[in-house]
NUMAR-205802 format. One line per 8 residues: their letters; for each residue x, y, z of C-alpha. Coordinates in nm, 4 decimals. Layout:
% NUMAR-205802
a	X:Y:Z  ...
END
This chain:
% NUMAR-205802
xxxxxxxx	-0.3939:0.6310:-4.6941  -0.6490:0.3935:-4.6443  -0.7019:0.1971:-4.3236  -0.5437:-0.1017:-4.4773  -0.2854:0.0759:-4.5962  -0.2033:0.1818:-4.2569  -0.2524:-0.1159:-4.0763  -0.0221:-0.3117:-4.3181
xxxxxxxx	0.2467:-0.0685:-4.3619  0.3083:0.0411:-3.9925  0.6518:-0.1190:-3.9754  0.8610:-0.1451:-3.6864  1.1176:0.1719:-3.7601  1.4736:0.1263:-3.5980  1.7885:0.2062:-3.8215  1.5647:0.4857:-4.0090
xxxxxxxx	1.4783:0.6793:-3.7307  1.5803:1.0615:-3.8208  1.7386:1.1389:-3.4751  1.8409:1.4740:-3.5804  1.5255:1.5966:-3.6543  1.2939:1.7286:-3.3713  0.9430:1.6037:-3.3293  0.6565:1.8836:-3.2341
xxxxxxxx	0.5027:1.7581:-2.8953  0.1557:1.8825:-3.0891  0.2140:1.5661:-3.2971  0.2815:1.3330:-2.9827  -0.0088:1.4999:-2.8293  -0.2675:1.4344:-3.1153  -0.1414:1.0608:-3.1572  -0.2139:1.0366:-2.7810
xxxxxxxx	-0.5271:1.1616:-2.8204  -0.6460:0.9177:-3.0379  -0.4722:0.6403:-2.8237  -0.6922:0.7334:-2.5453  -0.9985:0.6065:-2.7668  -0.8945:0.2495:-2.7399  -1.0530:-0.0464:-2.5709  -1.0550:-0.0153:-2.1549
xxxxxxxx	-1.1213:-0.3254:-1.9593  -1.4259:-0.1737:-1.7571  -1.3454:0.1565:-1.9169  -1.1313:0.1924:-1.6170  -0.8580:0.3990:-1.8333  -0.5809:0.3034:-1.5742  -0.3270:0.4214:-1.8770  -0.0464:0.6847:-1.8008
xxxxxxxx	0.1904:0.8094:-2.1095  0.5310:0.9045:-2.0222  0.6887:1.0872:-2.2909  1.0468:1.1800:-2.2357  1.1754:1.4575:-2.4437  1.4598:1.5826:-2.2013  1.8230:1.4934:-2.3682  1.9745:1.3717:-2.0016
xxxxxxxx	1.6744:1.1331:-1.9638  1.6451:0.9889:-2.3093  2.0241:0.9373:-2.2186  1.9882:0.7320:-1.9209  1.6805:0.5209:-2.0541  1.8535:0.4893:-2.3612  2.1511:0.3340:-2.1230  1.9532:0.1145:-1.9519
xxxxxxxx	1.7914:0.0005:-2.2973  2.1396:-0.0373:-2.4700  2.2373:-0.3024:-2.1155  1.9417:-0.5068:-2.2089  1.9229:-0.5371:-2.5594  2.3460:-0.6299:-2.5356  2.2488:-0.8873:-2.2839  1.9826:-1.0334:-2.4829
xxxxxxxx	2.1658:-1.0362:-2.8317  2.4248:-1.2203:-2.6312  2.2115:-1.4636:-2.4770  2.1916:-1.6486:-2.8067  1.7858:-1.6506:-2.7634  1.7513:-1.3178:-2.9842  1.5763:-1.2897:-3.3234  1.8404:-1.3799:-3.5249
xxxxxxxx	1.8721:-1.7124:-3.3811  1.5357:-1.8015:-3.4588  1.4354:-2.0072:-3.7588  1.7729:-2.1149:-3.8857  1.6547:-2.4405:-4.0533  1.4469:-2.1668:-4.3144  1.6938:-1.9952:-4.5246  1.4337:-1.7066:-4.6079
xxxxxxxx	1.2882:-1.6740:-4.2727  1.6623:-1.6486:-4.1175  1.7577:-1.3701:-4.3295  1.4771:-1.1879:-4.2330  1.5364:-1.2607:-3.8581  1.9344:-1.1667:-3.9313  1.8128:-0.8111:-4.0227  1.5864:-0.7981:-3.7553
xxxxxxxx	1.8462:-0.8985:-3.4875  2.0842:-0.6199:-3.6914  1.8308:-0.3185:-3.6811  1.7823:-0.4305:-3.3052  2.0978:-0.4205:-3.2040  2.1490:-0.0614:-3.3601  1.8340:0.0784:-3.1814  1.9846:-0.0494:-2.8605
xxxxxxxx	2.2836:0.1768:-2.9341  2.0830:0.4789:-3.0358  1.7550:0.4584:-2.8031  1.9156:0.7534:-2.6046  1.9349:0.9537:-2.9233  1.6193:0.9013:-3.0583  1.4143:1.2664:-2.9836  1.1121:1.1234:-2.8510
xxxxxxxx	1.0601:0.8063:-2.6101  0.7135:0.7111:-2.5496  0.6515:0.4805:-2.2351  0.2875:0.3591:-2.1946  0.2188:0.2414:-1.8384  -0.1023:0.1200:-1.6415  -0.2168:0.1394:-1.2985  -0.1855:-0.2037:-1.1369
xxxxxxxx	-0.1437:-0.2039:-0.7647  -0.0412:-0.5903:-0.7974  0.0156:-0.8162:-1.1150  -0.2623:-1.0381:-1.0876  -0.1553:-1.4167:-1.0990  -0.2486:-1.6485:-1.3490  -0.3891:-1.4991:-1.7081  -0.2948:-1.1214:-1.7219
xxxxxxxx	-0.4806:-1.0746:-2.0717  -0.7409:-0.8260:-1.8906  -0.4521:-0.5873:-1.7382  -0.2437:-0.5520:-2.0551  -0.5529:-0.5949:-2.3128  -0.6533:-0.2396:-2.1514  -0.3049:-0.0571:-2.1875  -0.1419:-0.2462:-2.5680
xxxxxxxx	-0.4443:-0.1216:-2.8011  -0.4156:0.2104:-2.7016  -0.0047:0.1618:-2.7594  -0.0823:0.0085:-3.1055  -0.3222:0.2886:-3.1787  -0.0691:0.5661:-3.0785  0.2047:0.3916:-3.3367  -0.0625:0.3922:-3.6079
xxxxxxxx	-0.1357:0.7607:-3.5428  0.2236:0.8460:-3.5697  0.2511:0.6354:-3.9228  -0.0535:0.8500:-4.0086  0.1659:1.1518:-3.9569  0.4993:1.0651:-4.1349  0.6558:0.9200:-3.7567  0.7993:0.5949:-3.7145
xxxxxxxx	0.8092:0.3771:-3.4183  0.8972:0.0510:-3.2521  0.7424:-0.1818:-3.0283  1.0275:-0.2084:-2.7416  1.0024:-0.4078:-2.4097  1.3557:-0.4839:-2.3603  1.4019:-0.2097:-2.1319  1.1905:-0.3828:-1.8319
xxxxxxxx	1.4774:-0.5579:-1.7150  1.5254:-0.2445:-1.5766  1.1641:-0.1016:-1.4969  1.2270:-0.0243:-1.1474  1.5162:0.1680:-1.2452  1.3547:0.3643:-1.4801  1.0497:0.4151:-1.2765  1.3130:0.5487:-1.0145
xxxxxxxx	1.4833:0.7607:-1.2774  1.1210:0.9277:-1.4083  0.9211:0.9111:-1.0646  0.6767:0.6729:-1.1881  0.4421:0.5621:-0.8866  0.4599:0.2091:-0.7501  0.1284:0.1228:-0.8480  0.1994:0.1897:-1.2338
xxxxxxxx	0.3674:-0.0430:-1.4398  0.5390:0.0073:-1.7579  0.4294:-0.1731:-2.0702  0.5951:-0.0862:-2.3428  0.8669:0.1747:-2.4113  0.7850:0.3164:-2.8109  1.0709:0.5403:-2.9941  0.9027:0.8084:-3.1898
xxxxxxxx	1.0977:1.0093:-3.4605  1.0513:1.1340:-3.8144  1.1994:0.8634:-4.0453  1.3968:0.8413:-4.3514  1.2867:0.6757:-4.7017  0.9015:0.5896:-4.7832  0.9532:0.2615:-4.8808  0.6970:0.0910:-4.6397
xxxxxxxx	0.5448:-0.1948:-4.7185  0.3613:-0.5275:-4.6006  0.5928:-0.7575:-4.4561  0.6401:-1.1431:-4.5459  0.4025:-1.2970:-4.3028  0.2702:-1.7006:-4.2528  0.0048:-1.7829:-4.4571  -0.3440:-1.7651:-4.2853
xxxxxxxx	-0.4177:-2.1245:-4.3543  -0.1221:-2.1972:-4.1133  -0.2645:-2.0240:-3.8496  -0.6100:-2.0499:-3.9007  -0.8449:-2.2534:-3.7127  -1.2193:-2.2956:-3.7603  -1.4101:-2.4076:-3.4863  -1.1313:-2.6565:-3.3082
x	-0.7799:-2.6670:-3.3368
END
């Protein structure tokens, strides 16, 4: 797989996660070792990684996630409600919404849940790009490494509605904040391809807006 293929075919995998096939911890560790090579502001490397494999804990995290997903879809602000005036994009959004709802019901069944966290005594006021920019690239590197090893992942943050409850459940210290929950499993089917995106010229601003 070329680097361009890797970058353009690492999709959010939800319905196609294999919920029955165990994922070796050795593979997860390989992906995390690669994630640790990501940039970190001031080279602080304040990241921490909670890898949840215990069935009981996975089920409890999944329950919090399910509650948050259901509330999100009930709010009418989810992905399925976007771009309704564009038939092509609206159809894509409905599929995204459907797969999101599916993952909401099955997060607790995913064999590995990876929660990327960062040390932060308090969230800074105003712009937080420096803080999260020292974690999220590493989380994305983990997902790319997983894709290269035949594992599917998805970027999810709806669990953060219950961040404190999950922190208590997993013993996460008060000065460590969660950034993203990444379900990790083998996937079914090999049909990944680049997704439809807005044309570059619609979002590219050269020198000025």
